[in-house]
N, C-alpha and C positions, 0 to 999 in steps of 0.2 A: 532267162538264160543267165545273169546274171547269178542267182538270190542257185539258183539247181550250180554251175559251176562253183561257186562258194561252199556248200554240203559236198561238193564230189571230192572238193582236196578236205577241205575240213578247216579249215578258215574261217575264221570267225568274221560275219557281217554287219557291219552297222546300217540301220535305212533309218531315214525322215523327208517325215510329210510337212513341206510347205505350202499353207494353203497361199495363194496371192491374191483373190476376189479380196478387192477392191485392195489392193496395197498402195496405190497411189495416197489414201485417206487415211493411210494407215503408218507411215512412215515418220519417225518423233522427227524435229528440226536437228537439236542438240547430235541423233544421232548422223545423220546429214554431215553437218558441220564434220566433226570427225572421219566415218569416212571421204571424206575428201581432202582429207588433211592424211589421212595413213595413207590416203592411192594417191600422197605426192604431186596434189593441187595447190596451184602455188598461191600464199596467202590471199595475196588483191582477186585472182579468182575467187576462194569465198566470197569474200567481204564481200563484191560483188552483187555475186549467188543469198546472199542474205540481206544485204537491201532490198533485192526483189521480192523477198515475206516477210517483209519486214511490213506490218499495224497494217496485213493481208482483211479483208470485207470479205463480205460478201450475203445476198440474201437469199432468200427460197420464195418461187414463186411457184401458189396452189389454189385452186381452182375459186377460193372466195378474198384473194389479192396478194399481197406480198409481204414478207415481214418486214420485225423492223433489220437493220443492214449488224451484225455482227463480229467480232474474228474471227478467223479462221487461224489456231497454230498449229494445225497440227495438220502434215501428209506432202503432198507435192502436188505443183497449178495442175487441173486438169488441161489440154492441149497446147501445152504447151512444145517446145522445139528439143526443149533440155529436161523434157518431166525420167525419160525413159531413158537418157543417158545414167540421169540422177539415182534412178531407182536399181540401174543396172549396177552405177556404183555402187549402191548400200548390201545389193545382193553379192556383188563379191567380196564385201570385207567380209560382210556376216558368212557366207562359203571358206574363206579364209581361217575364220574364228575357227569356225566349226571344227577346220581337218585340225587345228596347232592341237585342238583340245582332245583331241582323239589317242588313242592309243594304237 
């Protein structure tokens, strides 16, 4: 419907598809800190979240056992009550920046 309306009015319409599959796994931490600050989150709160993500490690459990522990340097914590909020904050900032750059 939106595309049809723009065609009828002979107006330009720019569309983008954002694949959110595994979105939590792909959030760059530096981008998260940037988005938090740009959204007006107090620096003290940014540092608390940074501390939560400092030195994150995990293992992978499979049929033949458990892997060695390794660092996780990208992504949001799965199962954290804070992660949906952080993910939304990143998407909001991304949307704002796309709008500012659009004609």
